[in-house]
DRENTORKOL-3810 file (N, C-alpha, C; in nm, 4 decimals):
REM DRENTORKOL-3810
@n.u->20.9735; n.v->-2.7681; n.w->2.7581; ca.u->20.9202; ca.v->-2.9062; ca.w->2.6885; c.u->20.9819; c.v->-2.8254; c.w->2.5234
@n.u->21.0239; n.v->-2.9356; n.w->2.4443; ca.u->21.0560; ca.v->-2.8843; ca.w->2.3099; c.u->20.9202; c.v->-2.9311; c.w->2.2342
@n.u->20.9493; n.v->-2.8243; n.w->2.1132; ca.u->20.8379; ca.v->-2.8469; ca.w->2.0122; c.u->20.8626; c.v->-2.9648; c.w->1.9154
@n.u->20.7993; n.v->-3.0408; n.w->1.9017; ca.u->20.7800; ca.v->-3.1308; ca.w->1.8080; c.u->20.7237; c.v->-3.1199; c.w->1.6229
@n.u->20.7449; n.v->-3.1638; n.w->1.5462; ca.u->20.6929; ca.v->-3.1479; ca.w->1.4129; c.u->20.5660; c.v->-3.1977; c.w->1.4311
@n.u->20.4503; n.v->-3.1070; n.w->1.4094; ca.u->20.3121; ca.v->-3.1952; ca.w->1.3975; c.u->20.3193; c.v->-3.3211; c.w->1.2546
@n.u->20.2273; n.v->-3.3859; n.w->1.2925; ca.u->20.2054; ca.v->-3.4723; ca.w->1.2003; c.u->20.0507; c.v->-3.4754; c.w->1.1311
@n.u->20.0100; n.v->-3.5399; n.w->1.0386; ca.u->19.8989; ca.v->-3.5446; ca.w->0.9889; c.u->19.8282; c.v->-3.7268; c.w->0.9883
@n.u->19.7104; n.v->-3.7244; n.w->0.9411; ca.u->19.6774; ca.v->-3.8843; ca.w->0.9626; c.u->19.7690; c.v->-3.9653; c.w->0.8725
@n.u->19.8219; n.v->-3.8889; n.w->0.7760; ca.u->19.8934; ca.v->-3.9913; ca.w->0.6470; c.u->20.0301; c.v->-4.0259; c.w->0.6918
@n.u->20.0781; n.v->-3.9824; n.w->0.7971; ca.u->20.2019; ca.v->-4.0252; ca.w->0.8957; c.u->20.1833; c.v->-4.1443; c.w->0.9288
@n.u->20.0571; n.v->-4.2291; n.w->0.9495; ca.u->20.0619; ca.v->-4.3504; ca.w->1.0151; c.u->20.0836; c.v->-4.4838; c.w->0.9004
@n.u->20.0899; n.v->-4.3960; n.w->0.7753; ca.u->20.1658; ca.v->-4.5140; ca.w->0.6712; c.u->20.2588; c.v->-4.4686; c.w->0.5822
@n.u->20.3152; n.v->-4.3632; n.w->0.6452; ca.u->20.4604; ca.v->-4.3047; ca.w->0.5924; c.u->20.5853; c.v->-4.3043; c.w->0.7017
@n.u->20.5421; n.v->-4.2726; n.w->0.8203; ca.u->20.6557; ca.v->-4.2890; ca.w->0.9454; c.u->20.7613; c.v->-4.3960; c.w->0.9158
@n.u->20.8603; n.v->-4.3187; n.w->0.9632; ca.u->20.9717; ca.v->-4.4439; ca.w->0.9335; c.u->20.9823; c.v->-4.5618; c.w->1.0474
@n.u->20.8827; n.v->-4.5278; n.w->1.1136; ca.u->20.8882; ca.v->-4.6301; ca.w->1.2106; c.u->20.7235; c.v->-4.6457; c.w->1.2799
@n.u->20.6506; n.v->-4.7469; n.w->1.2969; ca.u->20.5590; ca.v->-4.7859; ca.w->1.3344; c.u->20.5548; c.v->-4.9375; c.w->1.4112
@n.u->20.4596; n.v->-4.9089; n.w->1.5348; ca.u->20.4058; ca.v->-5.0334; ca.w->1.5887; c.u->20.2420; c.v->-5.0638; c.w->1.5785
@n.u->20.2127; n.v->-5.1659; n.w->1.5249; ca.u->20.0649; ca.v->-5.1736; ca.w->1.5325; c.u->20.0341; c.v->-5.3254; c.w->1.6095
@n.u->19.9738; n.v->-5.2605; n.w->1.6983; ca.u->19.8710; ca.v->-5.4082; ca.w->1.7726; c.u->19.7130; c.v->-5.3767; c.w->1.7880
@n.u->19.6805; n.v->-5.5067; n.w->1.8033; ca.u->19.5244; ca.v->-5.4829; ca.w->1.8335; c.u->19.5179; c.v->-5.5647; c.w->1.9273
@n.u->19.3780; n.v->-5.5578; n.w->1.9745; ca.u->19.3560; ca.v->-5.6014; ca.w->2.1193; c.u->19.1683; c.v->-5.6215; c.w->2.0920
@n.u->19.1138; n.v->-5.6858; n.w->2.1687; ca.u->18.9125; ca.v->-5.7045; ca.w->2.1534; c.u->18.8872; c.v->-5.6994; c.w->2.2967
@n.u->18.8098; n.v->-5.6155; n.w->2.3517; ca.u->18.7560; ca.v->-5.6211; ca.w->2.4774; c.u->18.5947; c.v->-5.6056; c.w->2.4418
@n.u->18.5493; n.v->-5.6740; n.w->2.5471; ca.u->18.3967; ca.v->-5.6785; ca.w->2.6054; c.u->18.3064; c.v->-5.5730; c.w->2.5970
@n.u->18.3286; n.v->-5.4219; n.w->2.5035; ca.u->18.2684; ca.v->-5.3316; ca.w->2.5623; c.u->18.2506; c.v->-5.2823; c.w->2.4096
@n.u->18.1077; n.v->-5.2220; n.w->2.3976; ca.u->18.0514; ca.v->-5.1665; ca.w->2.3002; c.u->18.1547; c.v->-5.0347; c.w->2.2260
@n.u->18.1947; n.v->-5.0267; n.w->2.0901; ca.u->18.2697; ca.v->-4.9059; ca.w->2.0362; c.u->18.2426; c.v->-4.7814; c.w->2.1066
@n.u->18.1315; n.v->-4.7484; n.w->2.1446; ca.u->18.0852; ca.v->-4.6171; ca.w->2.1569; c.u->18.1258; c.v->-4.5985; c.w->2.3149
@n.u->18.0983; n.v->-4.6734; n.w->2.3615; ca.u->18.1852; ca.v->-4.6996; ca.w->2.5501; c.u->18.3031; c.v->-4.6681; c.w->2.5329
@n.u->18.3965; n.v->-4.7631; n.w->2.4625; ca.u->18.5252; ca.v->-4.7571; ca.w->2.4626; c.u->18.6045; c.v->-4.5904; c.w->2.4102
@n.u->18.4881; n.v->-4.5612; n.w->2.3368; ca.u->18.5339; ca.v->-4.4336; ca.w->2.2703; c.u->18.5211; c.v->-4.3280; c.w->2.3628
@n.u->18.4088; n.v->-4.3371; n.w->2.4632; ca.u->18.3990; ca.v->-4.2525; ca.w->2.5286; c.u->18.4919; c.v->-4.2640; c.w->2.6513
@n.u->18.5810; n.v->-4.3547; n.w->2.6865; ca.u->18.6804; ca.v->-4.3724; ca.w->2.7517; c.u->18.7851; c.v->-4.2763; c.w->2.7020
@n.u->18.8309; n.v->-4.2830; n.w->2.5776; ca.u->18.9011; ca.v->-4.2096; ca.w->2.5308; c.u->18.8961; c.v->-4.0800; c.w->2.5234
@n.u->18.7670; n.v->-4.0366; n.w->2.4787; ca.u->18.7298; ca.v->-3.8867; ca.w->2.4624; c.u->18.7470; c.v->-3.8274; c.w->2.6255
@n.u->18.7706; n.v->-3.8647; n.w->2.7367; ca.u->18.7953; ca.v->-3.8063; ca.w->2.8574; c.u->18.9256; c.v->-3.8088; c.w->2.8957
@n.u->19.0266; n.v->-3.6929; n.w->2.8829; ca.u->19.1620; ca.v->-3.7078; ca.w->2.9179; c.u->19.1673; c.v->-3.8186; c.w->3.0943
@n.u->19.0644; n.v->-3.7623; n.w->3.1671; ca.u->19.0892; ca.v->-3.7945; ca.w->3.3072; c.u->19.0551; c.v->-3.9322; c.w->3.2958
@n.u->19.0070; n.v->-4.0075; n.w->3.2220; ca.u->19.0244; ca.v->-4.1502; ca.w->3.2276; c.u->19.1179; c.v->-4.2375; c.w->3.2021
@n.u->19.2122; n.v->-4.1648; n.w->3.0926; ca.u->19.3530; ca.v->-4.2505; ca.w->3.0578; c.u->19.4115; c.v->-4.2913; c.w->3.2231
@n.u->19.4408; n.v->-4.2188; n.w->3.2971; ca.u->19.5182; ca.v->-4.2557; ca.w->3.4037; c.u->19.4650; c.v->-4.3809; c.w->3.4478
@n.u->19.3524; n.v->-4.3931; n.w->3.4367; ca.u->19.3044; ca.v->-4.4909; ca.w->3.5303; c.u->19.2894; c.v->-4.6382; c.w->3.4247
@n.u->19.3547; n.v->-4.6399; n.w->3.2949; ca.u->19.3349; ca.v->-4.7594; ca.w->3.2344; c.u->19.4755; c.v->-4.7632; c.w->3.1586
@n.u->19.5223; n.v->-4.6540; n.w->3.0919; ca.u->19.6449; ca.v->-4.6771; ca.w->3.0571; c.u->19.7999; c.v->-4.6536; c.w->3.1307
@n.u->19.8645; n.v->-4.7741; n.w->3.1320; ca.u->20.0080; ca.v->-4.7813; ca.w->3.2134; c.u->20.0607; c.v->-4.6466; c.w->3.1930
@n.u->20.1482; n.v->-4.6442; n.w->3.2965; ca.u->20.2520; ca.v->-4.5462; ca.w->3.3074; c.u->20.1937; c.v->-4.3868; c.w->3.3137
@n.u->20.0821; n.v->-4.3574; n.w->3.2574; ca.u->20.0074; ca.v->-4.2025; ca.w->3.2721; c.u->19.9747; c.v->-4.2047; c.w->3.4069
@n.u->19.9957; n.v->-4.0855; n.w->3.4517; ca.u->19.9498; ca.v->-4.0540; ca.w->3.5942; c.u->19.8465; c.v->-3.9043; c.w->3.5726
@n.u->19.8837; n.v->-3.8417; n.w->3.4397; ca.u->19.7652; ca.v->-3.7285; ca.w->3.4500; c.u->19.8017; c.v->-3.6865; c.w->3.3127
@n.u->19.6470; n.v->-3.6525; n.w->3.2771; ca.u->19.6169; ca.v->-3.6101; ca.w->3.1416; c.u->19.5251; c.v->-3.5175; c.w->3.1512
@n.u->19.4811; n.v->-3.4188; n.w->3.0736; ca.u->19.3754; ca.v->-3.3044; ca.w->3.0773; c.u->19.3741; c.v->-3.2296; c.w->2.9635
@n.u->19.2452; n.v->-3.1676; n.w->2.9212; ca.u->19.2607; ca.v->-3.0846; ca.w->2.7942; c.u->19.3258; c.v->-2.9510; c.w->2.8429
@n.u->19.4078; n.v->-2.8612; n.w->2.7361; ca.u->19.4456; ca.v->-2.7454; ca.w->2.7411; c.u->19.3982; c.v->-2.6362; c.w->2.6517
@n.u->19.3454; n.v->-2.7110; n.w->2.5471; ca.u->19.2957; ca.v->-2.5998; ca.w->2.4238; c.u->19.1876; c.v->-2.6941; c.w->2.3713
@n.u->19.0485; n.v->-2.6308; n.w->2.3788; ca.u->18.9605; ca.v->-2.6884; ca.w->2.3192; c.u->18.8980; c.v->-2.8555; c.w->2.3989
@n.u->18.8233; n.v->-2.9044; n.w->2.3498; ca.u->18.7724; ca.v->-3.0413; ca.w->2.3772; c.u->18.7383; c.v->-3.1258; c.w->2.2859
@n.u->18.7240; n.v->-3.2359; n.w->2.2927; ca.u->18.6237; ca.v->-3.3382; ca.w->2.2168; c.u->18.5948; c.v->-3.2845; c.w->2.0909
@n.u->18.7026; n.v->-3.2367; n.w->2.0190; ca.u->18.6859; ca.v->-3.2198; ca.w->1.8566; c.u->18.8227; c.v->-3.2401; c.w->1.7816
@n.u->18.8225; n.v->-3.2277; n.w->1.6395; ca.u->19.0037; ca.v->-3.2025; ca.w->1.5973; c.u->19.0286; c.v->-3.1042; c.w->1.5885
@n.u->19.1531; n.v->-3.0640; n.w->1.6413; ca.u->19.2363; ca.v->-2.9703; ca.w->1.6741; c.u->19.2830; c.v->-2.9371; c.w->1.8265
@n.u->19.1691; n.v->-2.9985; n.w->1.8991; ca.u->19.1814; ca.v->-2.9669; ca.w->2.0710; c.u->19.3155; c.v->-3.0275; c.w->2.1119
@n.u->19.3426; n.v->-2.9924; n.w->2.1840; ca.u->19.4792; ca.v->-2.9946; ca.w->2.2580; c.u->19.4919; c.v->-3.0575; c.w->2.4031
@n.u->19.5481; n.v->-3.1381; n.w->2.4418; ca.u->19.5763; ca.v->-3.1828; ca.w->2.5636; c.u->19.7213; c.v->-3.2268; c.w->2.6374
@n.u->19.7500; n.v->-3.2357; n.w->2.7495; ca.u->19.8656; ca.v->-3.3070; ca.w->2.8053; c.u->19.8744; c.v->-3.3709; c.w->2.8918
@n.u->19.9489; n.v->-3.4747; n.w->2.8721; ca.u->19.9508; ca.v->-3.5945; ca.w->2.9316; c.u->20.1082; c.v->-3.6294; c.w->3.0037
@n.u->20.1079; n.v->-3.7153; n.w->3.1149; ca.u->20.2668; ca.v->-3.7120; ca.w->3.1821; c.u->20.2550; c.v->-3.8895; c.w->3.1983
@n.u->20.3495; n.v->-3.9258; n.w->3.1277; ca.u->20.3984; ca.v->-4.0772; ca.w->3.1658; c.u->20.5184; c.v->-4.1021; c.w->3.2511
@n.u->20.5055; n.v->-4.1671; n.w->3.3490; ca.u->20.6242; ca.v->-4.1851; ca.w->3.4169; c.u->20.7189; c.v->-4.2551; c.w->3.3352
@n.u->20.8484; n.v->-4.2805; n.w->3.3513; ca.u->20.9637; ca.v->-4.2708; ca.w->3.2854; c.u->20.9662; c.v->-4.2295; c.w->3.1233
@n.u->20.8747; n.v->-4.1764; n.w->3.0822; ca.u->20.8655; ca.v->-4.1407; ca.w->2.9432; c.u->20.8625; c.v->-3.9670; c.w->2.9062
@n.u->20.7920; n.v->-3.9158; n.w->3.0309; ca.u->20.8088; ca.v->-3.7657; ca.w->3.0013; c.u->20.6561; c.v->-3.7141; c.w->3.0141
@n.u->20.6679; n.v->-3.5747; n.w->2.9591; ca.u->20.5253; ca.v->-3.4995; ca.w->2.9570; c.u->20.5090; c.v->-3.4933; c.w->2.7994
@n.u->20.3712; n.v->-3.4806; n.w->2.7526; ca.u->20.3877; ca.v->-3.4804; ca.w->2.6118; c.u->20.2378; c.v->-3.3733; c.w->2.5945
@n.u->20.2646; n.v->-3.3012; n.w->2.4925; ca.u->20.1313; ca.v->-3.1832; ca.w->2.4186; c.u->20.1069; c.v->-3.2870; c.w->2.3064
@n.u->19.9547; n.v->-3.3078; n.w->2.3155; ca.u->19.8977; ca.v->-3.3651; ca.w->2.1885; c.u->19.7813; c.v->-3.2861; c.w->2.1398
@n.u->19.7795; n.v->-3.2833; n.w->1.9822; ca.u->19.6793; ca.v->-3.2550; ca.w->1.9014; c.u->19.5884; c.v->-3.3562; c.w->1.8679
@n.u->19.4604; n.v->-3.3302; n.w->1.8629; ca.u->19.3948; ca.v->-3.4172; ca.w->1.7933; c.u->19.3839; c.v->-3.3980; c.w->1.7037
@n.u->19.3677; n.v->-3.5856; n.w->1.5663; ca.u->19.3946; ca.v->-3.5663; ca.w->1.4590; c.u->19.2581; c.v->-3.6157; c.w->1.3918
@n.u->19.1865; n.v->-3.7016; n.w->1.4681; ca.u->19.0605; ca.v->-3.7661; ca.w->1.4396; c.u->19.0228; c.v->-3.8008; c.w->1.5859
@n.u->18.8500; n.v->-3.7291; n.w->1.5714; ca.u->18.7747; ca.v->-3.7383; ca.w->1.6417; c.u->18.6714; c.v->-3.7628; c.w->1.6178
@n.u->18.6262; n.v->-3.9156; n.w->1.5875; ca.u->18.5182; ca.v->-3.9934; ca.w->1.5366; c.u->18.4653; c.v->-4.0959; c.w->1.6184
@n.u->18.3415; n.v->-4.0052; n.w->1.6941; ca.u->18.2794; ca.v->-4.1129; ca.w->1.8014; c.u->18.2363; c.v->-4.2622; c.w->1.7624
@n.u->18.2961; n.v->-4.3398; n.w->1.8349; ca.u->18.2721; ca.v->-4.4896; ca.w->1.8089; c.u->18.3464; c.v->-4.5315; c.w->1.7393
@n.u->18.4530; n.v->-4.4666; n.w->1.6699; ca.u->18.5469; ca.v->-4.5164; ca.w->1.5503; c.u->18.6970; c.v->-4.5080; c.w->1.5594
@n.u->18.6990; n.v->-4.3618; n.w->1.5725; ca.u->18.8568; ca.v->-4.3434; ca.w->1.5957; c.u->18.8695; c.v->-4.2172; c.w->1.6522
@n.u->18.9984; n.v->-4.2313; n.w->1.7195; ca.u->19.0741; ca.v->-4.1142; ca.w->1.8292; c.u->19.2041; c.v->-4.1453; c.w->1.7807
@n.u->19.2344; n.v->-3.9989; n.w->1.7288; ca.u->19.4129; ca.v->-4.0038; ca.w->1.6895; c.u->19.4641; c.v->-3.8308; c.w->1.7430
@n.u->19.6283; n.v->-3.8944; n.w->1.7623; ca.u->19.6697; ca.v->-3.7558; ca.w->1.7915; c.u->19.8191; c.v->-3.7533; c.w->1.7794
@n.u->19.8729; n.v->-3.6236; n.w->1.7386; ca.u->20.0083; ca.v->-3.6062; ca.w->1.7069; c.u->20.0486; c.v->-3.5378; c.w->1.8292
@n.u->20.1725; n.v->-3.5734; n.w->1.8674; ca.u->20.2347; ca.v->-3.4918; ca.w->1.9322; c.u->20.3120; c.v->-3.3441; c.w->1.9361
@n.u->20.2764; n.v->-3.2723; n.w->1.9895; ca.u->20.3392; ca.v->-3.1446; ca.w->1.9203; c.u->20.4599; c.v->-3.0821; c.w->2.0290
@n.u->20.4799; n.v->-3.1644; n.w->2.1646; ca.u->20.5802; ca.v->-3.0986; ca.w->2.2483; c.u->20.5826; c.v->-3.2195; c.w->2.3186
@n.u->20.6683; n.v->-3.2175; n.w->2.3758; ca.u->20.7659; ca.v->-3.3264; ca.w->2.4857; c.u->20.8752; c.v->-3.3130; c.w->2.5510
@n.u->20.9107; n.v->-3.3494; n.w->2.6719; ca.u->21.0220; ca.v->-3.3254; ca.w->2.7567; c.u->21.1068; c.v->-3.4916; c.w->2.6899
@n.u->21.0580; n.v->-3.5896; n.w->2.6585; ca.u->21.1178; ca.v->-3.6700; ca.w->2.5944; c.u->21.2218; c.v->-3.6521; c.w->2.4926
@n.u->21.3479; n.v->-3.7155; n.w->2.4956; ca.u->21.4288; ca.v->-3.6871; ca.w->2.3546; c.u->21.4069; c.v->-3.7797; c.w->2.2652
@n.u->21.3149; n.v->-3.8982; n.w->2.2862; ca.u->21.3330; ca.v->-4.0261; ca.w->2.1930; c.u->21.2572; c.v->-3.9603; c.w->2.0477
@n.u->21.1799; n.v->-3.8528; n.w->1.9945; ca.u->21.1434; ca.v->-3.8666; ca.w->1.9107; c.u->21.1219; c.v->-3.7229; c.w->1.8549
@n.u->21.1447; n.v->-3.7118; n.w->1.7007; ca.u->21.1008; ca.v->-3.5680; ca.w->1.6637; c.u->20.9837; c.v->-3.5346; c.w->1.6053
@n.u->20.9018; n.v->-3.6644; n.w->1.5702; ca.u->20.7777; ca.v->-3.6538; ca.w->1.5238; c.u->20.6686; c.v->-3.7905; c.w->1.6311
@n.u->20.5825; n.v->-3.7726; n.w->1.6532; ca.u->20.5232; ca.v->-3.8873; ca.w->1.6885; c.u->20.3579; c.v->-3.8911; c.w->1.7182
@n.u->20.3223; n.v->-4.0088; n.w->1.6597; ca.u->20.1737; ca.v->-3.9989; ca.w->1.6794; c.u->20.0929; c.v->-4.1090; c.w->1.7108
@n.u->19.9630; n.v->-4.0844; n.w->1.7773; ca.u->19.9090; ca.v->-4.2439; ca.w->1.7719; c.u->19.7706; c.v->-4.2288; c.w->1.7450
@n.u->19.7086; n.v->-4.3765; n.w->1.7118; ca.u->19.6104; ca.v->-4.4041; ca.w->1.6368; c.u->19.5172; c.v->-4.5121; c.w->1.6565
@n.u->19.3882; n.v->-4.4586; n.w->1.7271; ca.u->19.3092; ca.v->-4.5719; ca.w->1.7690; c.u->19.1911; c.v->-4.6292; c.w->1.7116
@n.u->19.1948; n.v->-4.6875; n.w->1.6206; ca.u->19.0448; ca.v->-4.7430; ca.w->1.5595; c.u->18.9765; c.v->-4.8468; c.w->1.5891
@n.u->18.8540; n.v->-4.8016; n.w->1.6070; ca.u->18.7484; ca.v->-4.9038; ca.w->1.6794; c.u->18.6492; c.v->-4.9781; c.w->1.6187
@n.u->18.6569; n.v->-5.0907; n.w->1.5868; ca.u->18.5422; ca.v->-5.1585; ca.w->1.4939; c.u->18.4473; c.v->-5.2543; c.w->1.6151
@n.u->18.3433; n.v->-5.2750; n.w->1.5507; ca.u->18.2525; ca.v->-5.3849; ca.w->1.6374; c.u->18.3219; c.v->-5.5204; c.w->1.6205
@n.u->18.3128; n.v->-5.6092; n.w->1.7054; ca.u->18.3800; ca.v->-5.7627; ca.w->1.6928; c.u->18.2610; c.v->-5.8390; c.w->1.8227
@n.u->18.1837; n.v->-5.8486; n.w->1.7353; ca.u->18.0552; ca.v->-5.9635; ca.w->1.7866; c.u->17.9957; c.v->-5.8380; c.w->1.8792
@n.u->17.9733; n.v->-5.8927; n.w->2.0573; ca.u->17.9514; ca.v->-5.7984; ca.w->2.1410; c.u->18.0555; c.v->-5.6898; c.w->2.2058
@n.u->18.1575; n.v->-5.6912; n.w->2.1490; ca.u->18.2711; ca.v->-5.6281; ca.w->2.1653; c.u->18.3207; c.v->-5.5337; c.w->2.0786
@n.u->18.4503; n.v->-5.4650; n.w->2.1166; ca.u->18.5079; ca.v->-5.3791; ca.w->2.0161; c.u->18.6490; c.v->-5.4498; c.w->1.9743
@n.u->18.6716; n.v->-5.4314; n.w->1.8640; ca.u->18.8311; ca.v->-5.4487; ca.w->1.8485; c.u->18.9131; c.v->-5.3073; c.w->1.8323
@n.u->19.0225; n.v->-5.3033; n.w->1.8749; ca.u->19.0900; ca.v->-5.1583; ca.w->1.9339; c.u->19.2095; c.v->-5.2143; c.w->1.8235
@n.u->19.2516; n.v->-5.0992; n.w->1.6995; ca.u->19.3878; ca.v->-5.1355; ca.w->1.6383; c.u->19.4465; c.v->-5.0176; c.w->1.6620
@n.u->19.5754; n.v->-5.0294; n.w->1.7396; ca.u->19.6272; ca.v->-4.9047; ca.w->1.7607; c.u->19.7343; c.v->-4.8951; c.w->1.6981
@n.u->19.7968; n.v->-4.7748; n.w->1.6468; ca.u->19.9291; ca.v->-4.7302; ca.w->1.6011; c.u->20.0073; c.v->-4.6608; c.w->1.6284
@n.u->20.1199; n.v->-4.6670; n.w->1.6526; ca.u->20.2208; ca.v->-4.5773; ca.w->1.7237; c.u->20.3146; c.v->-4.5274; c.w->1.6168
@n.u->20.3281; n.v->-4.4046; n.w->1.5707; ca.u->20.4173; ca.v->-4.3803; ca.w->1.4794; c.u->20.4964; c.v->-4.2989; c.w->1.5025
@n.u->20.6581; n.v->-4.2545; n.w->1.4483; ca.u->20.7599; ca.v->-4.2055; ca.w->1.5219; c.u->20.8326; c.v->-4.1790; c.w->1.4219
@n.u->20.9052; n.v->-4.0919; n.w->1.4253; ca.u->21.0417; ca.v->-4.0391; ca.w->1.3483; c.u->21.1313; c.v->-4.0282; c.w->1.4619
@n.u->21.2024; n.v->-4.0961; n.w->1.5064; ca.u->21.2787; ca.v->-4.0959; ca.w->1.6376; c.u->21.3621; c.v->-4.0027; c.w->1.6173
@n.u->21.4270; n.v->-3.9216; n.w->1.7120; ca.u->21.5461; ca.v->-3.8691; ca.w->1.7342; c.u->21.6838; c.v->-3.9463; c.w->1.7181
@n.u->21.7972; n.v->-3.8508; n.w->1.7106; ca.u->21.9402; ca.v->-3.9351; ca.w->1.7024; c.u->21.9262; c.v->-4.0099; c.w->1.7997
@n.u->21.9020; n.v->-3.9914; n.w->1.9198; ca.u->21.9079; ca.v->-4.0626; ca.w->2.0572; c.u->21.7900; c.v->-4.1722; c.w->2.0350
@n.u->21.7005; n.v->-4.1590; n.w->2.0068; ca.u->21.5857; ca.v->-4.2520; ca.w->2.0195; c.u->21.5931; c.v->-4.3239; c.w->1.8879
@n.u->21.6624; n.v->-4.3368; n.w->1.7828; ca.u->21.6703; ca.v->-4.4316; ca.w->1.6750; c.u->21.7172; c.v->-4.5657; c.w->1.7625
@n.u->21.8483; n.v->-4.5706; n.w->1.8207; ca.u->21.9256; ca.v->-4.6843; ca.w->1.8659; c.u->21.7722; c.v->-4.7517; c.w->1.9998
@n.u->21.7189; n.v->-4.6725; n.w->2.0378; ca.u->21.6154; ca.v->-4.7278; ca.w->2.1679; c.u->21.4781; c.v->-4.7378; c.w->2.0860
@n.u->21.4944; n.v->-4.7467; n.w->1.9311; ca.u->21.3096; ca.v->-4.7859; ca.w->1.9070; c.u->21.2901; c.v->-4.9310; c.w->1.9246
@n.u->21.3988; n.v->-5.0156; n.w->1.9339; ca.u->21.3453; ca.v->-5.1694; ca.w->1.9561; c.u->21.3043; c.v->-5.2221; c.w->2.1078
@n.u->21.3853; n.v->-5.1609; n.w->2.2325; ca.u->21.3361; ca.v->-5.1809; ca.w->2.3355; c.u->21.2101; c.v->-5.0851; c.w->2.3514
@n.u->21.1712; n.v->-4.9727; n.w->2.3224; ca.u->21.0831; ca.v->-4.8615; ca.w->2.3358; c.u->20.9552; c.v->-4.9541; c.w->2.2581
@n.u->20.9560; n.v->-5.0015; n.w->2.1476; ca.u->20.8856; ca.v->-5.0516; ca.w->2.0927; c.u->20.8305; c.v->-5.2265; c.w->2.1790
@n.u->20.9046; n.v->-5.2811; n.w->2.2193; ca.u->20.8721; ca.v->-5.3683; ca.w->2.3075; c.u->20.7735; c.v->-5.3581; c.w->2.4451
@n.u->20.8645; n.v->-5.2109; n.w->2.4787; ca.u->20.7856; ca.v->-5.1736; ca.w->2.5741; c.u->20.6366; c.v->-5.1312; c.w->2.5366
@n.u->20.6439; n.v->-5.0166; n.w->2.4555; ca.u->20.4900; ca.v->-5.0155; ca.w->2.4258; c.u->20.3916; c.v->-5.1067; c.w->2.3882
@n.u->20.4522; n.v->-5.1853; n.w->2.3215; ca.u->20.3277; ca.v->-5.3196; ca.w->2.2799; c.u->20.2824; c.v->-5.3755; c.w->2.4018
@n.u->20.3858; n.v->-5.3906; n.w->2.5433; ca.u->20.3096; ca.v->-5.4310; ca.w->2.6651; c.u->20.2582; c.v->-5.3307; c.w->2.7197
@n.u->20.2609; n.v->-5.2078; n.w->2.7088; ca.u->20.2026; ca.v->-5.1375; ca.w->2.7752; c.u->20.0864; c.v->-5.0908; c.w->2.7165
@n.u->20.0489; n.v->-5.1255; n.w->2.5542; ca.u->19.9041; ca.v->-5.1165; ca.w->2.4906; c.u->19.8323; c.v->-5.2515; c.w->2.5424
@n.u->19.8465; n.v->-5.3743; n.w->2.5637; ca.u->19.8105; ca.v->-5.4614; ca.w->2.5496; c.u->19.7787; c.v->-5.4536; c.w->2.7256
@n.u->19.8512; n.v->-5.4521; n.w->2.7985; ca.u->19.7990; ca.v->-5.4420; ca.w->2.9623; c.u->19.6837; c.v->-5.3444; c.w->2.9814
@n.u->19.7280; n.v->-5.1934; n.w->2.8800; ca.u->19.6178; ca.v->-5.1337; ca.w->2.9189; c.u->19.4806; c.v->-5.1638; c.w->2.8353
@n.u->19.4992; n.v->-5.2811; n.w->2.7440; ca.u->19.3432; ca.v->-5.3101; ca.w->2.6969; c.u->19.2710; c.v->-5.3781; c.w->2.7830
@n.u->19.3692; n.v->-5.4522; n.w->2.8850; ca.u->19.3130; ca.v->-5.5370; ca.w->3.0248; c.u->19.2499; c.v->-5.4546; c.w->3.0876
@n.u->19.3205; n.v->-5.3453; n.w->3.1343; ca.u->19.2548; ca.v->-5.2455; ca.w->3.2457; c.u->19.1649; c.v->-5.1775; c.w->3.2039
@n.u->19.1446; n.v->-5.1540; n.w->3.0715; ca.u->19.0710; ca.v->-5.0743; ca.w->3.0020; c.u->18.9004; c.v->-5.1591; c.w->3.0073
@n.u->18.9333; n.v->-5.3116; n.w->2.9611; ca.u->18.8431; ca.v->-5.4098; ca.w->2.9902; c.u->18.8058; c.v->-5.4413; c.w->3.1097
@n.u->18.8535; n.v->-5.4073; n.w->3.2205; ca.u->18.7966; ca.v->-5.4065; ca.w->3.3500; c.u->18.7119; c.v->-5.2649; c.w->3.4042
@n.u->18.7607; n.v->-5.1612; n.w->3.3420; ca.u->18.7048; ca.v->-5.0447; ca.w->3.4126; c.u->18.5753; c.v->-5.0471; c.w->3.3239
@n.u->18.5857; n.v->-5.0996; n.w->3.1965; ca.u->18.4381; ca.v->-5.0785; ca.w->3.1514; c.u->18.3218; c.v->-5.2033; c.w->3.1718
@n.u->18.3532; n.v->-5.2610; n.w->3.2647; ca.u->18.2988; ca.v->-5.4076; ca.w->3.2793; c.u->18.1945; c.v->-5.3589; c.w->3.3804
END
């Protein structure tokens, strides 16, 4: 696994490449966040993910987890924001994927009627190999996120 340069929350506004997608699901923000906070829940709803576990600390900024995604590789992540019911963000600090030199995800939750609006941002500084792959990766990840929202909705129903 190669080391990636960690990011901070400002990276979501300054990254060379970003993808922003939103969806709404009929579950309260605290219930949605609870699913984000437990790595073992992610493979149940996030497409392509087949393994996730805490590796250092848990449930706090600075904690680390490792996840494995079919087709995309393994990732070590460090939590940047852990605000129950509101925000879950992380930076990748290691990966087997050659596509990015910096990578982070941000999930912001807000009440929407009886449900939750999830605003997801994927921020990246692609590697030389990843630059040309950004457009197809962007299309794939948008589909993965929207499909994940549907699966999370069913899981939390």
